[in-house]
C-alpha atoms as an extended CHARMM CRD file, in Angstrom:
* protein
*
       144  EXT
         1         1  UNK       CA              0.0000000000        0.0000000000        0.0000000000  PROA      1               0.0000000000
         2         2  UNK       CA              2.8910000000        2.3530000000        0.7210000000  PROA      2               0.0000000000
         3         3  UNK       CA              4.2210000000        1.8460000000       -2.7870000000  PROA      3               0.0000000000
         4         4  UNK       CA              0.8710000000        2.9400000000       -4.2410000000  PROA      4               0.0000000000
         5         5  UNK       CA              0.8670000000        6.2010000000       -2.2400000000  PROA      5               0.0000000000
         6         6  UNK       CA              4.4590000000        6.9290000000       -3.1090000000  PROA      6               0.0000000000
         7         7  UNK       CA              3.7120000000        6.0060000000       -6.7080000000  PROA      7               0.0000000000
         8         8  UNK       CA              0.8930000000        8.5860000000       -6.8100000000  PROA      8               0.0000000000
         9         9  UNK       CA              3.1720000000       11.2940000000       -5.3990000000  PROA      9               0.0000000000
        10        10  UNK       CA              5.9380000000       11.0000000000       -7.9720000000  PROA      10              0.0000000000
        11        11  UNK       CA              3.8480000000        9.8250000000      -10.9010000000  PROA      11              0.0000000000
        12        12  UNK       CA              5.9040000000        6.8050000000      -11.9460000000  PROA      12              0.0000000000
        13        13  UNK       CA              6.0460000000        3.0660000000      -11.4910000000  PROA      13              0.0000000000
        14        14  UNK       CA              8.1710000000        1.6290000000       -8.7150000000  PROA      14              0.0000000000
        15        15  UNK       CA             10.0830000000       -1.6310000000       -8.5160000000  PROA      15              0.0000000000
        16        16  UNK       CA              9.9010000000       -3.9990000000       -5.5560000000  PROA      16              0.0000000000
        17        17  UNK       CA             12.7690000000       -2.0960000000       -3.8690000000  PROA      17              0.0000000000
        18        18  UNK       CA             10.9210000000        1.2170000000       -4.1130000000  PROA      18              0.0000000000
        19        19  UNK       CA             13.0920000000        2.5390000000       -6.9590000000  PROA      19              0.0000000000
        20        20  UNK       CA             11.6240000000        4.1250000000      -10.0640000000  PROA      20              0.0000000000
        21        21  UNK       CA             11.4880000000        2.0340000000      -13.2300000000  PROA      21              0.0000000000
        22        22  UNK       CA             12.1540000000        4.8910000000      -15.6190000000  PROA      22              0.0000000000
        23        23  UNK       CA             14.9240000000        7.2300000000      -14.4760000000  PROA      23              0.0000000000
        24        24  UNK       CA             13.3910000000       10.5040000000      -15.6820000000  PROA      24              0.0000000000
        25        25  UNK       CA             12.4640000000       11.7370000000      -12.2140000000  PROA      25              0.0000000000
        26        26  UNK       CA             14.3110000000       14.1310000000      -10.0040000000  PROA      26              0.0000000000
        27        27  UNK       CA             15.4260000000       12.2980000000       -6.8450000000  PROA      27              0.0000000000
        28        28  UNK       CA             14.9950000000       15.4230000000       -4.7110000000  PROA      28              0.0000000000
        29        29  UNK       CA             11.5700000000       16.6970000000       -5.7330000000  PROA      29              0.0000000000
        30        30  UNK       CA             10.1270000000       13.5340000000       -7.2840000000  PROA      30              0.0000000000
        31        31  UNK       CA              8.9040000000       15.5330000000      -10.2930000000  PROA      31              0.0000000000
        32        32  UNK       CA              9.6840000000       14.5840000000      -13.8770000000  PROA      32              0.0000000000
        33        33  UNK       CA             13.1540000000       15.6550000000      -14.9260000000  PROA      33              0.0000000000
        34        34  UNK       CA             13.0390000000       17.5350000000      -18.2330000000  PROA      34              0.0000000000
        35        35  UNK       CA             16.6780000000       18.4920000000      -18.4690000000  PROA      35              0.0000000000
        36        36  UNK       CA             18.4260000000       21.7900000000      -17.8440000000  PROA      36              0.0000000000
        37        37  UNK       CA             15.3060000000       23.9120000000      -18.4100000000  PROA      37              0.0000000000
        38        38  UNK       CA             13.7360000000       22.8670000000      -15.1070000000  PROA      38              0.0000000000
        39        39  UNK       CA             16.6710000000       21.7200000000      -13.0150000000  PROA      39              0.0000000000
        40        40  UNK       CA             20.3530000000       22.4590000000      -12.6450000000  PROA      40              0.0000000000
        41        41  UNK       CA             20.6060000000       26.0170000000      -13.9560000000  PROA      41              0.0000000000
        42        42  UNK       CA             23.6480000000       26.6790000000      -11.7790000000  PROA      42              0.0000000000
        43        43  UNK       CA             25.5400000000       23.9080000000      -13.5710000000  PROA      43              0.0000000000
        44        44  UNK       CA             24.6450000000       25.4130000000      -16.9440000000  PROA      44              0.0000000000
        45        45  UNK       CA             26.1710000000       28.7550000000      -15.9610000000  PROA      45              0.0000000000
        46        46  UNK       CA             29.4070000000       26.9610000000      -15.0800000000  PROA      46              0.0000000000
        47        47  UNK       CA             29.3670000000       25.1070000000      -18.4050000000  PROA      47              0.0000000000
        48        48  UNK       CA             28.9520000000       28.3500000000      -20.3490000000  PROA      48              0.0000000000
        49        49  UNK       CA             31.9330000000       29.8760000000      -18.5560000000  PROA      49              0.0000000000
        50        50  UNK       CA             33.9910000000       26.7560000000      -19.2540000000  PROA      50              0.0000000000
        51        51  UNK       CA             33.0310000000       26.9300000000      -22.9350000000  PROA      51              0.0000000000
        52        52  UNK       CA             34.1980000000       30.5350000000      -23.1730000000  PROA      52              0.0000000000
        53        53  UNK       CA             37.5810000000       29.7120000000      -21.6950000000  PROA      53              0.0000000000
        54        54  UNK       CA             37.7090000000       26.1210000000      -22.8930000000  PROA      54              0.0000000000
        55        55  UNK       CA             40.4400000000       24.1370000000      -24.5300000000  PROA      55              0.0000000000
        56        56  UNK       CA             38.9640000000       24.7070000000      -27.9820000000  PROA      56              0.0000000000
        57        57  UNK       CA             39.4290000000       28.4480000000      -27.6750000000  PROA      57              0.0000000000
        58        58  UNK       CA             42.9230000000       28.0780000000      -26.2950000000  PROA      58              0.0000000000
        59        59  UNK       CA             43.9650000000       25.7250000000      -29.0840000000  PROA      59              0.0000000000
        60        60  UNK       CA             42.5790000000       28.0350000000      -31.7410000000  PROA      60              0.0000000000
        61        61  UNK       CA             44.3880000000       30.9880000000      -30.1610000000  PROA      61              0.0000000000
        62        62  UNK       CA             47.6700000000       29.0640000000      -30.0840000000  PROA      62              0.0000000000
        63        63  UNK       CA             47.2680000000       28.2470000000      -33.7850000000  PROA      63              0.0000000000
        64        64  UNK       CA             46.5370000000       31.9090000000      -34.4940000000  PROA      64              0.0000000000
        65        65  UNK       CA             49.5960000000       33.0080000000      -32.5050000000  PROA      65              0.0000000000
        66        66  UNK       CA             51.7530000000       30.5440000000      -34.4680000000  PROA      66              0.0000000000
        67        67  UNK       CA             50.3750000000       32.0170000000      -37.6950000000  PROA      67              0.0000000000
        68        68  UNK       CA             51.2520000000       35.5140000000      -36.4510000000  PROA      68              0.0000000000
        69        69  UNK       CA             54.8270000000       34.5360000000      -35.5870000000  PROA      69              0.0000000000
        70        70  UNK       CA             55.4450000000       32.4810000000      -38.7340000000  PROA      70              0.0000000000
        71        71  UNK       CA             53.8120000000       35.0800000000      -40.9830000000  PROA      71              0.0000000000
        72        72  UNK       CA             55.8810000000       37.8930000000      -39.4870000000  PROA      72              0.0000000000
        73        73  UNK       CA             59.1100000000       35.9070000000      -39.8440000000  PROA      73              0.0000000000
        74        74  UNK       CA             58.3080000000       34.9910000000      -43.4510000000  PROA      74              0.0000000000
        75        75  UNK       CA             57.4050000000       38.5680000000      -44.3580000000  PROA      75              0.0000000000
        76        76  UNK       CA             60.9720000000       39.5310000000      -45.2830000000  PROA      76              0.0000000000
        77        77  UNK       CA             61.7610000000       36.4280000000      -47.3120000000  PROA      77              0.0000000000
        78        78  UNK       CA             61.1710000000       35.6590000000      -50.9960000000  PROA      78              0.0000000000
        79        79  UNK       CA             57.9190000000       33.9020000000      -50.0600000000  PROA      79              0.0000000000
        80        80  UNK       CA             56.2520000000       37.0710000000      -48.7570000000  PROA      80              0.0000000000
        81        81  UNK       CA             52.9540000000       36.1710000000      -50.4520000000  PROA      81              0.0000000000
        82        82  UNK       CA             52.7880000000       33.0270000000      -48.3050000000  PROA      82              0.0000000000
        83        83  UNK       CA             53.4410000000       35.1990000000      -45.2560000000  PROA      83              0.0000000000
        84        84  UNK       CA             50.4720000000       37.3740000000      -46.1750000000  PROA      84              0.0000000000
        85        85  UNK       CA             48.2110000000       34.3490000000      -46.5230000000  PROA      85              0.0000000000
        86        86  UNK       CA             49.4030000000       32.9510000000      -43.1870000000  PROA      86              0.0000000000
        87        87  UNK       CA             48.8240000000       36.3110000000      -41.4630000000  PROA      87              0.0000000000
        88        88  UNK       CA             45.3110000000       36.6050000000      -42.8970000000  PROA      88              0.0000000000
        89        89  UNK       CA             44.5340000000       33.0210000000      -41.8540000000  PROA      89              0.0000000000
        90        90  UNK       CA             45.7530000000       33.7310000000      -38.3210000000  PROA      90              0.0000000000
        91        91  UNK       CA             43.6620000000       36.8910000000      -38.1350000000  PROA      91              0.0000000000
        92        92  UNK       CA             40.5610000000       35.0090000000      -39.3190000000  PROA      92              0.0000000000
        93        93  UNK       CA             41.1730000000       32.2740000000      -36.7310000000  PROA      93              0.0000000000
        94        94  UNK       CA             41.4950000000       34.9190000000      -33.9970000000  PROA      94              0.0000000000
        95        95  UNK       CA             38.2440000000       36.5680000000      -35.1050000000  PROA      95              0.0000000000
        96        96  UNK       CA             36.4020000000       33.2360000000      -35.2000000000  PROA      96              0.0000000000
        97        97  UNK       CA             37.7150000000       32.3810000000      -31.7460000000  PROA      97              0.0000000000
        98        98  UNK       CA             36.6210000000       35.7360000000      -30.3990000000  PROA      98              0.0000000000
        99        99  UNK       CA             33.1510000000       35.2500000000      -31.8920000000  PROA      99              0.0000000000
       100       100  UNK       CA             32.7500000000       31.6930000000      -30.6020000000  PROA      100             0.0000000000
       101       101  UNK       CA             34.2680000000       32.3260000000      -27.1590000000  PROA      101             0.0000000000
       102       102  UNK       CA             33.4580000000       35.9940000000      -26.3440000000  PROA      102             0.0000000000
       103       103  UNK       CA             34.9710000000       35.9290000000      -22.8420000000  PROA      103             0.0000000000
       104       104  UNK       CA             38.2810000000       34.4620000000      -23.9990000000  PROA      104             0.0000000000
       105       105  UNK       CA             40.9090000000       37.1200000000      -23.2320000000  PROA      105             0.0000000000
       106       106  UNK       CA             43.6000000000       35.3530000000      -25.2650000000  PROA      106             0.0000000000
       107       107  UNK       CA             41.5980000000       35.9180000000      -28.4760000000  PROA      107             0.0000000000
       108       108  UNK       CA             41.0590000000       39.5850000000      -27.6290000000  PROA      108             0.0000000000
       109       109  UNK       CA             44.7760000000       40.0890000000      -27.0090000000  PROA      109             0.0000000000
       110       110  UNK       CA             45.5940000000       38.3430000000      -30.2960000000  PROA      110             0.0000000000
       111       111  UNK       CA             43.2610000000       40.6500000000      -32.2040000000  PROA      111             0.0000000000
       112       112  UNK       CA             45.0050000000       43.6300000000      -30.5890000000  PROA      112             0.0000000000
       113       113  UNK       CA             48.3810000000       42.1500000000      -31.5880000000  PROA      113             0.0000000000
       114       114  UNK       CA             47.2090000000       41.7500000000      -35.1810000000  PROA      114             0.0000000000
       115       115  UNK       CA             46.0280000000       45.3720000000      -35.1680000000  PROA      115             0.0000000000
       116       116  UNK       CA             49.3850000000       46.5030000000      -33.8020000000  PROA      116             0.0000000000
       117       117  UNK       CA             51.1570000000       44.3990000000      -36.4410000000  PROA      117             0.0000000000
       118       118  UNK       CA             49.1190000000       46.0490000000      -39.2080000000  PROA      118             0.0000000000
       119       119  UNK       CA             49.7720000000       49.5310000000      -37.7800000000  PROA      119             0.0000000000
       120       120  UNK       CA             53.5280000000       48.9110000000      -37.5200000000  PROA      120             0.0000000000
       121       121  UNK       CA             53.5060000000       47.4990000000      -41.0510000000  PROA      121             0.0000000000
       122       122  UNK       CA             51.8760000000       50.6470000000      -42.4030000000  PROA      122             0.0000000000
       123       123  UNK       CA             54.3570000000       52.8730000000      -40.5310000000  PROA      123             0.0000000000
       124       124  UNK       CA             57.2680000000       50.7470000000      -41.8050000000  PROA      124             0.0000000000
       125       125  UNK       CA             55.9440000000       50.9900000000      -45.3610000000  PROA      125             0.0000000000
       126       126  UNK       CA             55.6740000000       54.7960000000      -45.1330000000  PROA      126             0.0000000000
       127       127  UNK       CA             59.2320000000       55.0770000000      -43.7710000000  PROA      127             0.0000000000
       128       128  UNK       CA             60.6090000000       52.8400000000      -46.5520000000  PROA      128             0.0000000000
       129       129  UNK       CA             58.8040000000       54.8030000000      -49.2670000000  PROA      129             0.0000000000
       130       130  UNK       CA             59.9800000000       58.1140000000      -47.7800000000  PROA      130             0.0000000000
       131       131  UNK       CA             63.5630000000       56.8570000000      -47.6220000000  PROA      131             0.0000000000
       132       132  UNK       CA             63.4570000000       55.6320000000      -51.2250000000  PROA      132             0.0000000000
       133       133  UNK       CA             61.9470000000       58.8990000000      -52.4230000000  PROA      133             0.0000000000
       134       134  UNK       CA             64.6100000000       60.9310000000      -50.6570000000  PROA      134             0.0000000000
       135       135  UNK       CA             67.3520000000       58.7440000000      -52.1270000000  PROA      135             0.0000000000
       136       136  UNK       CA             65.9400000000       59.1460000000      -55.6320000000  PROA      136             0.0000000000
       137       137  UNK       CA             65.7430000000       62.9170000000      -55.2250000000  PROA      137             0.0000000000
       138       138  UNK       CA             69.2700000000       63.0770000000      -53.8450000000  PROA      138             0.0000000000
       139       139  UNK       CA             68.2430000000       64.8340000000      -50.6800000000  PROA      139             0.0000000000
       140       140  UNK       CA             66.8070000000       64.1060000000      -47.2600000000  PROA      140             0.0000000000
       141       141  UNK       CA             63.3060000000       65.4170000000      -47.6440000000  PROA      141             0.0000000000
       142       142  UNK       CA             59.8780000000       64.5240000000      -46.4490000000  PROA      142             0.0000000000
       143       143  UNK       CA             57.6660000000       62.9740000000      -49.0900000000  PROA      143             0.0000000000
       144       144  UNK       CA             55.7380000000       65.4260000000      -51.1370000000  PROA      144             0.0000000000
């Protein structure tokens, strides 16, 4: 008789030991367990934080950093076009990582490093052009 009363309370069938036959019931409340929507929201918050700083984001950032280093080293070699492709690939990987894992600080720092690399490249290009122009004119003058 006790099994019948307990069965009515939790809405499921019980075995001879008093356990539930189908395991879709919360052991604390005895209500049907429908997944993370009704139970365990604190665990979901932890999972989201782990996803943002997870291994996938770190691995992608390491690949992007390798692309940055290799691309910068190859920039002044005869295969400069390959360096450009590697740098663009690294930048795209950093952007994808930042989009997929928004709280990942490594990806944000990499994007800043790529921006700094582009800025220094533009400054270097202007200095080289100015130097070449002054050499061609035979004087030390500012471009213009």
